[in-house]
N, C-alpha and C positions, 0 to 999 in steps of 0.2 A: 476578700482575701482569694488569694489563688489556690491553687491544689498543692503548689510548690510550696508555698507561704507557710501551710498546717503545721501544727508540731508533730515532727515523726514522719514528715514527708521524706521521700527516697529523692537525696539531691544528686543527680551523678554529676562526676568529676568530671574537669573538661577532658576533649577527645586529645588522643595525641596527635602529633603534625601528621598528615598524610605524606603516606610514600609510595610510589609504586610499587607493585608485586615483582616488576621484571622490568627491563631497559625493553622497551618497545621498539626501538630503532633496528634489530635482526629479523623483527618482523613484517617491516615494511615492504611492500613490494618495490622493484625497479622502478624509475621514471617513465623508463619505454618497454613495450615489450620486448620481451626475449627472441632472438631470430637466430638462427642456425643458417639456412640456407642462405646462399650469397656473401658470407663472413667465412671465416678462417677458421672457424670453427667446424665447417664443414667437410673439410679434408680429414678432421679425425673422428667422423664421423664410421661405423661401420658400412663398407658400402652394401653388406648383404642387407643388412637392416634397412638399408635406402630402398632397394629392388623389392625388398617385402613390402614397403610402405606403398610402393609405385602402385604395385598390382593391385594391392588391395584397395587404393585409390579410385584406380580406374575400373575394377568391377563396383565400387561403392555409386560412383558417378552413374554407371551405366545402371544401376538397380534402382536409382531412384528415378532414372527416365522410363523404364519400363515398369515401376510402380505408380507414376503419375497417370502414363498410356492406361494403365489398367484400372482406373478411378473414370477415365472418362469413357471407356466400354461397359461401366456400370460392374465391373467384376472385385471393386472394390469401393468399399462404402467410401472412404474419407483415406488421405495420403498426406502427412505432414513433410514435406519433400526435406532435405537436408542438404541440397544441393548449394556446394560452396563451403559446405563446415562439415566435409567429407574430413579433412586432416584429424580435426577434433577425435571424433568418432574412433576412426581407424587408430591413432595415437594411442587413446585411451585403451582401448582394446587391447592391442599387444604391449602396452606394458605391464600388463598382469600376468601373474602366474598361473598357470592351470589351478590350482587351490584357491585363488581368490574369489572373487565374488564382485560380480558388476551391478549398480541398478539403476536402469535406464529411463528416460523420461520417454512420451511417447515419440519423439521426433528422431529417437535413437537406436533404428532400425538396422543401418550398420555397425554399429556397433556390436549390436546383439548378433550378427551373420556374421561377424568377425572372430567370435567369442564361440563360433561351432554350430550355432543352432540351423536348421533348415532354412534356407531363403521365405519357403513358401510358410513353414510356422511362422517364420516372424510376421510374416504378414495375415494370421490367421483372425487376431483381435479386428484389424483395423476392416477386416472383411466382413465382422460380424458375426463369424463362423461358432467362435468359442471363446471364454474373457481371456484364455491365454492360449497358445498353441506350442508351447513347449514345457517339458520338465524341469522347471529353475534348479532342480538339486542337480540332475546331470547335467548340465551345462555351467552351473553357479551364475546364472543370470536370472534377476528377477525378473516379475512380469513386468511386459512395459506400462509404465506409468503416466495414465492421463490428466488426473486430477494433479494440478501443479505441485512439486515439492514434496508431496507427502511419501515420498519414496527414500527422502533424506533420512527422517529419523529413522527408520529401520535399516538404514544402510549402518546408522551408529549404534541400533541395539545389535545386529548382527555383528560388528565388530566391536563392540563391548563384549560381548557373551563369549565369542573366540577367543578375546585374548583371557579370560575366566576361566575356559576350561584347558588352556594351554596350547592350542591351536594357532599354528602359525599363518596366520589367515589376515587380508587386508579387503577392505570393503573400497571399490571406487565408484562414485554417485553422480550423475550427471545431473542438470538443470540448464535451464533458462535462464537469461536473466531477468525475465518475467517472474521466474519462480521466485527469486531473492525479495521480492516485493511480502510474501507469504510469509506466515508465522512459523510455517515449518520449519521454514529454512532458518529462522532464527534459533528454534527450538531445536534443530539436529545440530547447529554450531556449537552453540552454548552447552550443551550434553557432551559432545563430542572432544570439545577442550578441559572442560572439568574432570572427564573420565582418562582423558589421553587416550583415546580411544582409536585404534588403527585404520583410520577412514582418509579418506582422500576427497575434497571434493571439488568436482570440475565444473566451473559456471560459462557455459558457451554463450558468452557474449555476441549475440547476432544485431543490435542495434535494435530491435523492437520488440514490445511483449503483444503480439499480433498486429497492432496498428499504433501502438503506446511507445515513444521512441523515450530513450533510455532517460533523457535529461529529464522526462518525465517521470521518472521510477524514482531517481535517485539525485541527490547535490554530491554524494561523495566524488573523491577525487578519482577512483577507479573501485569498480567492485570489490576487486583486491584488497583495496583500504580495507574493506567491512571485517579482515580475519585478524584485525591488531585489535578491535573490542572484545575480541573473543579469548585472545591468549593463545592465537596460532598463527606460524607465516602464512603470510599472502604472497604469491608469484604471477606476476603477471604475464602472459604470453602472447607471440601472435599466433592465433589460432591457422591460421593456413599455412603455415608452415609445420609441416608434420613431423618432420625430424627434432623441431624444437619444441610440438608438444609431447613428441614420446620423451625425450630426456626431460624434460619439467617433471612431467608425471611417473616417470622412474624413479628419478632420484625421490619423490614425494612418496612413494610406495616402499622404496628401501629406507625411507625414515621413519614413516610408520609402523615396519615391519621392524625395526631393532628399537621399538620401545621410544620413541621419538613424539607421537602425537599426530593429531589431524592436522592436511594443508589447505587452505583455501586457492584453487589455483583458477582464475581468469583468463579464459582464452577470447581473444579479439578478433570476432570473424563477421560473416555476413550471411544472412541467409537470400540468396541471388532470387529463389522460385518465392512465390506468395506462400504466406504461413500454411495453408493446406488448398485445396482445389475450390473448397468453395470460400476462398477468400479473393478478394480482388485488391491487390497491393498497389495498382495504381492510386488509389482515393488518399494514400497518406505517404508517399514517397515519390520522387523522380527519377527518371531515366538515365540520366545524369551520374547521378548517386549507383545506381546498380552499376553502369556503363563502367563506371571508375572502380570497383570492386572486383570486377569481371577483370579487368587487369593485374589482378593480384590472386588468380585463379590457384586456388592449393594444386589441383595436377597439375598446370603448368608450369605450377613455379619448381616443383622437385623433377617433371620431364626436363626442365630446362637444366638443372643442376646436373643431372646424370648425364644428358648427353653432351656438354660441355666439359664432363672429365673425364670422358670415353668411356663409361661405364653403362650406358643403354644407345644402342641404335637403331635404324628403321624396325630392323628384323624384328629386336626387342620389343619394340612399341607395339607391333604390331602383332606379337604376337599375345600381349597383356589384352589387347583392343576384343582378340579371337577369345581367349576365355572368359572376358564379360559378357562378351554374344552369347557364350554358352549357357552359360548361368543364364542371361537374360530367356535366352528360348526356351532352358527347361520352367523357368517361372511360368513365361507364359502361359506354355502347353498344359502345367498343373494349374493354374488359375483360371484357365479356362472350361475344365472342368467343372459338372455339378456335383458340389460336394455330397455326402452321404452322411446326414445327420440324424442323430434321434432324441428328440425331446426328454425322454428319460435321463438322458447324460446330467441333464441341468443338476441331479441330487447327486451327482458323483462327484467326490474332493470337496466338498464342503468341509466338512468335518471326518474325523480318524474314524469316528463311531457313528454312524446314524442316529440324529436325536428322533425323539417320536414326533414331532411336529415335522419334520423330512418325511418320515413316513408315511404322514398322514396326506400329505399335499401329494406324494409320488400317488398314493392311492386315487388321490381326487383326479389327478391328471392323466391316468390309467383310465379311469372311468370315460373321463371325457372326450379321451382318444377311439374310445372302444364306442361310445355312442355316435361318436363321428364316422367312423368307420360305418356302423351298422344303417346309418341314413342315407350313405351314398353307397351301398347294397356291396361294398368290399369284405374281402372273406381270402381266408387263408394266409393271412398274414398278420404277424404279433403284431400290436399298436406301436407306432414309434419304430420300428425296425425298419432302414433303410440303410442299412451298412453304417459301416462305421468311418467316417471323414476325418481327417487330417486333425490331430489335434496339439 
């Protein structure tokens, strides 16, 4: 006798016929990535916006080159270049209002700088000076996230909390295609959709999770299609078209701010440089593939559009490059200076109120530093006090 056959056993009634909670069609992305440059839509785009995007792209390209050079000079521990992906990051930063929040990954230094963070402070983490080089609350930019996709649930939490408080705030979270394979990605999108949180997810699909191609990460038609499974719209955009990225993200931010809930945007782009300066990309991709994507360079695409429409001439191009050179020279000068670091700073900004354990650890470190100073014969200087480096 089975359990259900026993006297008084619970016998569930047959379930009702399954019905979808909503029509999935409006959530599906377009078959092809959305484009603006080179189409009729380009003529409708604000020329001032296009010029602003162009100036930021040129600065971003130079920033990537300078930071990569600093790694070769030993001034940076590591740098994940975003050369080729500049349109994604600049388009994202410019789509936000000042009150909104940006949640970047470790590769999104250009978006961080475009939000107003000092170029030197944006590299402080990658130099190894501090856990974070800028005040997140001042710039409304979360710390650069090295663990994959862990910033996504944080973005959802902030956006949900802002809505509960009645604040008119949207969170924009950036992640790579590799991050979509993490559990944090699933959890973030699921919570965002259930709560209808005002958050936008931008996946920069650059083709590889370090050396693993997208085809070995997912069998989905596109990463944007994953949105349907969570109950949110999915958008597919040409990630090298700065105008298209900005337009799609602006619409998604507006939709979220109006109470429409989250959107998942996949920007199809390409990482022209290696994963980091420690990576050998020739081991997993061909030069012909890189060359094909160089022909779709985001800076050149926008420059061609502007020049063909008579909005940009040689003088304008040179002015943008000179501005980028000035930024690079300042970055180089500051990064070539030895930072003044105080080991005691390790205990600052951990908790609002210092815990007993931290006080104990601080005392132990101070005692060790004093002992080292006595052994080396140093005197007259407070242990650990070596000036205040850039934070």
